MIROGU-486505 format. One line per 4 residues: their letters; for each residue x, y, z of N, C-alpha, C, O. Coordinates in steps of 0.2 Angstrom, whole numbers. Atoms other than C-alpha are relative to their C-alpha. Example, Ala and Ser with C-alpha at 12.3 -4.5 7.8 and 13.67 -1.06 7.14 Angstrom:
BEGIN
AS> 4:-6:0:62:-22:39:4:6:0:9:5:3 ~ -4:-6:-1:68:-5:36:-4:5:3:-1:11:4;
END
This chain:
BEGIN
MAQP> 4:-6:0:0:0:0:4:6:0:9:7:4 ~ -4:-6:0:7:17:-5:-1:4:6:-6:5:8 ~ 0:-5:-6:12:29:9:-4:6:-3:-3:9:-8 ~ 2:-6:2:2:45:9:5:5:0:10:4:3;
PVIS> -5:-5:0:11:61:5:1:3:7:-3:2:12 ~ -1:-3:-7:19:70:20:-5:5:1:-7:6:6 ~ 4:-6:-1:9:85:16:-5:0:-6:-2:-1:-12 ~ 5:-1:5:-7:88:6:-4:6:1:-8:6:6;
LKKI> 4:-6:-1:-14:105:4:-5:0:-6:-3:-1:-12 ~ 6:0:5:-31:106:-6:-4:7:1:-7:8:6 ~ 4:-6:0:-38:123:-10:0:5:6:-5:7:9 ~ -1:-4:-7:-30:132:5:-1:8:-2:2:10:-6;
CKSF> 1:-7:0:-36:150:7:1:3:6:0:0:12 ~ -1:-4:-6:-31:163:20:-1:7:-1:1:10:-5 ~ 2:-7:0:-38:179:24:2:3:7:1:0:12 ~ -1:-3:-6:-34:192:38:-5:6:1:-6:9:-4;
PLEI> 5:-6:-1:-46:205:46:4:6:-1:10:7:1 ~ -2:-7:1:-43:223:42:-3:4:6:-8:4:8 ~ 2:-4:-5:-44:236:56:-6:5:-2:-10:7:1 ~ 5:-5:3:-55:247:44:-6:-4:-1:-11:-1:-4;
GGEQ> 6:4:2:-67:232:42:2:-4:-6:6:-2:-10 ~ -2:4:5:-67:218:30:6:-4:1:8:-5:6 ~ -5:4:-1:-54:206:26:5:1:-6:3:3:-12 ~ -5:1:6:-38:204:15:2:-7:-1:5:-10:3;
QVLF> -2:7:2:-35:188:6:7:0:-2:9:3:-7 ~ -7:0:2:-17:183:5:2:-7:-3:7:-7:-7 ~ -1:6:3:-18:165:-1:-6:-2:-4:-12:-2:-1 ~ 5:2:4:-29:158:-15:0:-7:-3:5:-8:-7;
DITF> 0:7:3:-33:140:-18:7:-3:-1:8:-6:-6 ~ -6:3:0:-16:134:-14:0:-8:1:-3:-10:6 ~ 1:8:1:-15:115:-19:7:-3:-2:9:-1:-7 ~ -6:4:2:1:104:-19:1:-5:5:-2:-5:11;
EIKS> -2:6:-5:8:88:-11:7:0:0:11:2:-4 ~ -7:1:-1:25:84:-4:1:-7:2:-2:-9:7 ~ -1:7:-2:31:67:-4:6:-1:5:10:3:6 ~ -6:1:-5:43:59:9:6:0:-4:7:-3:-9;
GEFL> -7:0:2:61:63:6:1:6:-5:7:6:-8 ~ -1:-5:4:58:78:-5:4:6:3:3:7:9 ~ -3:-6:-2:68:94:-4:-3:5:-4:-1:6:-10 ~ 4:-5:4:57:108:-9:1:7:2:2:9:8;
AIMG> -1:-7:-1:60:127:-10:-7:3:-2:-10:2:-7 ~ 6:-4:2:45:139:-9:3:7:-1:5:10:4 ~ -2:-6:1:49:155:-17:-5:5:-2:-11:3:-3 ~ 5:-6:1:41:172:-20:3:6:2:7:6:7;
PSGS> -3:-6:-2:45:190:-18:-4:2:7:-8:-1:9 ~ 3:-3:-6:41:200:-2:-8:1:-1:-9:4:-6 ~ 7:-1:1:22:200:1:-4:-5:-4:-10:-4:-5 ~ 3:5:4:19:185:-10:-5:-4:3:-10:-7:0;
GKST> 4:5:-3:11:174:3:4:-6:2:1:-10:5 ~ -3:6:-2:25:162:5:1:-2:7:1:-7:9 ~ -1:1:-7:28:165:23:-6:-2:4:-7:-7:8 ~ 7:2:-3:9:163:27:-1:-7:-2:-3:-11:2;
CMNI> 1:7:2:9:147:17:5:-5:5:2:-10:7 ~ -4:4:-5:24:141:28:-3:-1:7:-2:-6:10 ~ 3:1:-7:15:145:44:-5:-5:0:-6:-8:5 ~ 6:5:1:0:135:38:3:-7:0:1:-12:4;
VGAL> -4:7:1:12:120:33:3:-2:7:3:-8:8 ~ -3:2:-7:21:121:50:-5:0:5:-2:0:11 ~ 5:0:-6:5:121:60:0:6:5:-1:5:10 ~ -1:-6:-4:9:138:66:-6:5:-1:-8:9:3;
DSAT> 6:-3:1:-7:145:59:-5:-4:-4:-3:-10:-6 ~ 6:4:3:-24:139:52:-2:3:-6:-2:9:-7 ~ 3:-3:6:-31:141:35:-7:3:1:-11:0:5 ~ 7:-3:0:-47:151:32:-5:-5:-3:-10:-6:0;
SGTY> 4:6:3:-54:137:21:5:-5:-4:11:-3:-5 ~ -4:5:3:-47:122:12:2:-6:5:-1:-6:10 ~ -1:6:-4:-40:105:18:8:-1:1:11:0:-4 ~ -7:2:-1:-23:101:26:1:-7:3:-2:-8:8;
ELYG> -2:7:-3:-17:83:28:7:-1:1:11:1:-3 ~ -7:1:-2:-1:79:37:0:-8:1:-3:-10:6 ~ 0:7:-1:4:61:35:-7:-4:-1:-8:-9:3 ~ 7:3:1:-14:57:29:-5:2:5:-11:-1:4;
KDIT> 5:-2:-5:-22:65:44:-2:7:-1:2:11:-2 ~ 2:-7:1:-33:80:42:1:4:6:-2:2:11 ~ -1:-4:-6:-27:93:54:-3:7:-1:-1:12:3 ~ 3:-7:2:-37:108:46:-3:3:6:-2:9:7;
SLSS> 4:-4:-5:-48:111:61:2:-2:7:-1:-1:12 ~ -2:1:-7:-37:106:76:1:6:4:2:12:1 ~ -1:-6:-5:-36:117:91:7:2:0:12:-1:-2 ~ -7:-2:0:-20:127:95:4:-5:4:10:-6:2;
DELA> -4:5:-4:-15:114:108:1:-6:-4:7:-9:-3 ~ -1:6:4:-17:100:96:5:2:-5:9:-3:-7 ~ -5:-2:5:-7:110:83:7:0:3:12:-2:0 ~ -7:0:-4:7:112:96:2:-7:1:8:-8:0;
TIRN> -2:7:-1:7:94:99:3:-3:-7:8:-6:-7 ~ -3:2:7:9:91:80:7:3:-2:11:-1:-4 ~ -6:-3:1:23:103:79:6:-3:4:11:-5:1 ~ -5:3:-4:32:95:93:2:-7:-2:8:-9:-1;
EHIG> -1:8:2:30:77:87:3:-1:-7:6:-6:-8 ~ -2:2:7:33:79:68:4:5:-3:7:3:-9 ~ -3:-5:4:41:95:63:6:4:4:5:5:10 ~ -5:-4:-3:58:103:66:1:7:-4:0:7:-10;
FVFQ> 0:-7:3:60:122:63:7:3:0:11:2:5 ~ -6:-4:1:75:132:57:-2:7:-2:-4:8:-8 ~ 2:-7:2:73:151:57:6:4:-2:12:3:0 ~ -5:-4:3:83:165:49:4:3:6:10:3:6;
NFNL> -3:-3:-5:87:173:66:2:-5:6:3:-3:12 ~ -2:6:-4:91:156:75:-4:-1:6:-6:-7:7 ~ 5:1:-6:79:159:90:3:-4:5:0:-8:8 ~ -3:3:-6:92:153:103:-1:4:6:-1:10:6;
LAKR> 0:-4:-6:91:157:121:7:2:2:11:-2:3 ~ -7:-3:-1:105:169:124:4:-2:6:10:-2:7 ~ -3:1:-6:108:165:142:1:-8:2:3:-9:8 ~ -1:7:-1:108:146:140:5:-3:-5:5:-1:-10;
NILD> -5:2:5:122:136:133:-3:-4:-5:-9:-6:-5 ~ 3:3:6:120:127:117:-2:-7:1:-7:-9:-2 ~ 2:6:-2:118:110:125:-8:1:2:-12:-3:1 ~ 6:-1:-2:103:117:134:-5:2:-5:-11:0:-5;
NVML> 4:-2:6:96:125:118:-2:-6:-4:-8:-6:-6 ~ 1:5:4:97:109:109:-5:-5:4:-9:-8:1 ~ 4:4:-4:88:100:123:-7:2:1:-12:-1:3 ~ 7:-3:-2:73:112:124:-6:-4:-3:-10:-5:1;
PLMY> 6:4:3:61:102:112:-1:-7:4:-6:-9:4 ~ 1:6:-4:65:86:122:-3:1:7:-6:-4:9 ~ 3:-1:-6:60:94:138:-7:0:-1:-11:-2:4 ~ 7:0:1:43:97:131:-3:-6:-1:-9:-7:0;
RGLP> 2:7:1:42:79:127:0:-4:7:-3:-10:7 ~ 0:3:-6:45:75:145:5:-6:1:4:-10:5 ~ -6:5:0:61:65:142:4:1:7:5:6:9 ~ -5:-1:-6:72:61:158:6:4:-2:8:4:-8;
IDER> -5:-5:1:86:73:159:6:-4:-3:10:-1:-8 ~ -5:4:3:99:59:155:-1:-1:-7:4:-1:-11 ~ 1:1:7:91:55:139:0:6:-4:2:6:-10 ~ 0:-6:4:89:73:134:8:2:-1:9:4:-7;
IKKA> -7:-2:1:108:76:137:3:-5:-5:7:-2:-10 ~ -3:5:5:113:60:127:-3:2:-7:2:2:-12 ~ 3:-2:7:101:65:112:3:6:-2:5:7:-8 ~ -2:-6:2:107:83:112:8:0:-2:10:3:-7;
REML> -7:1:2:125:78:112:1:-4:-7:6:-2:-10 ~ 0:3:6:122:66:98:-1:5:-6:2:5:-11 ~ 2:-5:5:114:80:88:6:6:-1:7:8:-7 ~ -6:-4:0:129:92:92:6:-3:-4:9:0:-8;
KLVG> -5:4:3:141:79:86:-2:0:-8:3:0:-12 ~ 2:1:7:131:77:70:1:7:-4:3:6:-10 ~ -2:-7:3:133:96:66:7:2:1:8:8:-1 ~ -7:-2:-1:151:96:71:1:5:6:6:9:5;
LENF> -1:-5:-5:149:106:87:0:-4:7:-1:-1:12 ~ 0:4:-6:152:92:100:5:3:5:4:2:11 ~ -4:-3:-5:166:102:108:-2:7:2:2:11:6 ~ 2:-7:-2:156:118:111:-6:0:4:-10:5:4;
ETYL> 7:0:-4:141:112:122:0:5:5:-6:6:7 ~ 0:-5:-6:146:124:136:0:7:-2:-1:12:2 ~ 0:-7:2:147:139:125:-7:3:0:-12:0:-1 ~ 6:-4:1:134:153:125:-1:2:-7:4:2:-11;
PTQL> 1:-2:7:126:158:108:4:6:-2:6:7:-7 ~ -3:-6:2:134:175:109:8:-2:-1:11:3:-3 ~ -7:2:1:151:166:109:1:-4:-7:7:-6:-9 ~ -1:3:6:148:158:92:-1:4:-6:-4:10:-6;
SGGM> 1:-4:6:148:164:74:-7:-2:-3:-10:-6:0 ~ 7:1:2:132:165:64:-1:-7:-3:-6:-10:-2 ~ 0:7:2:136:149:55:-1:-5:5:-5:-10:4 ~ 1:4:-6:138:140:71:-6:0:4:-9:-5:5;
KQRV> 7:-1:-3:122:147:78:-5:-4:-4:-9:-7:-1 ~ 5:4:4:113:140:63:0:-7:1:-5:-11:0 ~ 0:7:-1:120:123:66:-3:-2:6:-5:-8:7 ~ 3:1:-7:115:124:84:-8:-1:-1:-11:-5:1;
AIAR> 7:0:2:97:128:77:-2:-6:-3:-7:-9:-2 ~ 1:6:4:98:113:65:0:-6:5:-4:-10:5 ~ -1:5:-4:104:102:79:-7:0:5:-9:-6:6 ~ 6:-1:-4:89:108:90:-6:-3:-4:-10:-6:-2;
ALAG> 6:2:4:77:105:75:0:-8:-1:-5:-11:-1 ~ -1:7:1:84:87:73:-1:-4:7:-2:-10:7 ~ 1:3:-7:83:83:92:-6:-4:1:-6:-10:4 ~ 7:3:-1:65:78:91:-1:-6:-5:-6:-9:-6;
TPKL> 1:5:5:69:66:77:-6:1:-5:-9:-4:-6 ~ 6:-1:4:57:74:65:2:-3:-7:7:-4:-9 ~ -1:3:7:54:67:47:-1:6:-4:0:6:-10 ~ 2:-6:4:50:85:41:4:6:4:3:7:10;
ILAD> -3:-6:-2:61:101:43:-3:6:-4:-3:6:-10 ~ 2:-6:3:54:118:39:6:6:1:7:7:7 ~ -5:-5:-1:68:131:36:-2:7:-3:-3:7:-10 ~ 3:-6:3:62:149:34:6:5:-1:9:8:4;
EPTG> -6:-5:2:76:160:25:6:-2:5:9:2:8 ~ -5:3:-4:89:149:34:7:3:0:11:3:4 ~ -7:-4:1:104:159:27:0:7:0:4:11:-2 ~ 1:-7:1:97:176:28:4:4:4:6:10:3;
ALDS> -5:-3:-5:108:181:43:7:-2:-1:11:0:3 ~ -7:3:1:124:173:36:3:3:-6:-1:5:-11 ~ -3:-2:6:137:178:24:0:-5:-5:-2:-11:-4 ~ 1:5:5:138:169:7:4:-7:2:1:-12:0;
KMGN> -4:6:-2:152:157:13:-4:-5:5:-5:-11:4 ~ 3:3:-5:143:152:29:-7:-3:-3:-9:-8:-1 ~ 6:2:3:126:151:19:1:-6:-4:-4:-10:-3 ~ -1:6:4:133:139:7:1:-6:4:-1:-12:2;
EILK> -1:5:-5:139:128:21:-6:-3:3:-7:-9:3 ~ 6:2:-3:122:127:29:-4:-3:-5:-7:-8:-4 ~ 4:3:6:114:123:12:2:-6:-2:-2:-11:-3 ~ -3:7:1:126:109:9:-2:-5:5:-3:-11:4;
FFKK> 2:5:-5:122:102:26:-7:-2:-1:-9:-8:1 ~ 7:2:2:103:103:22:0:-6:-5:-4:-11:-4 ~ 0:5:6:107:93:6:2:-6:3:-1:-12:1 ~ -3:7:-3:117:80:16:-6:-3:4:-6:-9:4;
LNND> 6:3:-5:102:78:29:-5:-3:-5:-7:-8:-3 ~ 6:2:5:90:76:14:3:-7:-3:-1:-12:-4 ~ -3:6:3:102:63:5:1:-5:4:-1:-11:3 ~ -3:6:-4:109:53:19:-6:-2:5:-6:-8:6;
LGIT> 5:2:-5:94:53:32:-7:0:-3:-11:-2:0 ~ 6:0:3:80:55:20:-5:5:3:-11:4:2 ~ 4:-5:-3:73:70:29:-4:4:-5:0:7:-9 ~ 4:-5:5:59:80:20:2:7:2:1:9:8;
IIMI> -2:-7:-2:65:98:19:-4:5:-4:-5:4:-10 ~ 4:-5:3:54:113:15:4:7:2:4:8:8 ~ -4:-6:-1:64:129:13:-3:6:-3:-5:6:-9 ~ 3:-7:3:57:147:11:6:4:-2:10:5:2;
THEF> -6:-5:2:68:159:1:-3:4:-5:-8:3:-9 ~ 2:-4:6:66:173:-11:6:1:-5:6:4:-9 ~ -6:0:5:83:170:-19:1:-7:-4:1:-12:-1 ~ -1:6:5:85:158:-34:6:-4:1:6:-10:1;
EIAK> -6:4:-1:103:154:-30:-1:-5:6:3:-10:6 ~ 1:4:-5:97:147:-14:-5:-6:-1:-4:-12:1 ~ 5:5:2:82:138:-21:3:-6:-4:1:-11:-5 ~ -3:5:4:94:129:-33:3:-6:4:4:-12:1;
YADR> -3:5:-4:100:118:-19:-6:-6:1:-5:-11:3 ~ 6:5:-1:82:110:-18:-1:-4:-7:3:-3:-12 ~ 2:4:6:75:97:-31:-6:3:-3:-7:1:-9 ~ 7:-3:2:58:106:-33:-1:7:3:1:8:8;
VIHI> 2:-6:-2:52:123:-32:-7:2:-1:-10:0:-7 ~ 7:-3:1:35:131:-29:1:7:0:3:10:5 ~ -1:-7:0:34:149:-34:-7:3:1:-12:1:-2 ~ 7:-3:-2:20:160:-26:1:7:-2:6:11:0;
YDGH> 0:-7:1:15:177:-32:-7:2:1:-12:-1:-2 ~ 6:-3:-1:1:188:-26:-5:-6:3:-11:-6:2 ~ 4:5:-3:-5:173:-16:-2:-6:-4:-6:-11:-2 ~ 1:5:5:-6:161:-31:6:-4:-1:11:-1:-2;
ITYD> -6:4:3:5:147:-36:1:1:-7:-4:-1:-11 ~ -2:-2:8:13:152:-53:4:-5:-3:5:-6:-9 ~ -4:6:2:25:137:-54:1:-5:5:2:-4:11 ~ -1:6:-4:27:120:-47:3:-5:-4:0:-8:-8;
GKVP> -4:6:4:41:108:-54:7:0:2:9:3:7 ~ -7:0:-1:59:105:-55:3:7:0:0:11:-3 ~ -4:-7:0:71:119:-51:2:1:-7:6:-3:-10 ~ -2:-1:7:73:127:-68:8:2:-1:11:4:5;
KDEH> -7:-2:1:90:131:-76:2:7:2:7:9:5 ~ -1:-7:-2:88:150:-73:-6:3:3:-12:0:2 ~ 6:-3:-3:76:162:-64:-5:2:-5:-10:4:-3 ~ 4:-3:5:69:168:-80:-7:-4:0:-12:-1:-1;
TLLK> 6:4:0:56:154:-80:-5:2:6:-11:2:5 ~ 4:-2:-5:50:159:-63:-3:7:-1:-9:9:1 ~ 2:-7:1:49:178:-67:-5:0:-6:-10:4:-6 ~ 5:0:5:40:173:-83:-7:-2:3:-12:0:1;
SEKS> 6:2:-3:27:164:-72:-4:6:4:-10:6:4 ~ 2:-6:-3:25:180:-62:-4:5:-5:-10:7:-4 ~ 2:-4:5:22:190:-78:-7:-3:-3:-12:1:-4 ~ 7:3:3:8:178:-84:-5:1:5:-11:1:3;
RKK> 5:-1:-5:-1:180:-67:-2:8:0:-8:9:1 ~ 2:-7:0:0:199:-69:-5:2:-6:-9:7:-5 ~ 4:-2:6:-9:199:-86:-8:-1:2:-12:0:-2;
END
């Protein structure tokens, strides 16, 4: 029996209320599936709706209408507490600004999601040390985030995302706060996680050079999907899809 897609979105729409009354719709009939082991980039200019789409995929927000299935389970109408459980059990997050606790060492930072699962302290320490070794930071567990470079901070964030053994990682502009050299190292590491461990990765970006590390790209413009397929050879194809939407 074939496995269900990791993610299945069907006709997802999202609107936000306006202070002056009425609503502003930011996503229109978003429909796509993501299979296990895919490395997907979601692209689009600022204000396109790509971050709103990621928030829904990451169970950080709910759609106004449409259906969202995660591993074949409909989570469209779950409560905030139920969505929090989904996030903790199934999804690892990596953000542009790292979101590390400045006054806690990196071992404590990596252990954080394990604490929410109620694991005993010895198991938390063991797992966190395994993850720090995986990202090459096993000798830095007593360091504070302020003592690390940007690239090292992002590797801590990746270790934290992996600590809960997720099958899915969502990375929101993961190289946005890094220089190009450090950014490339992080992207290569994502590629390795995808190839070696089979982790499904969804990466949000507005840069085509970053999207090229993925195997597939979804381009969103004005809340609509304008392209969904293999990463094209150049950005012209994506820009052309924007122009077709403007007409």
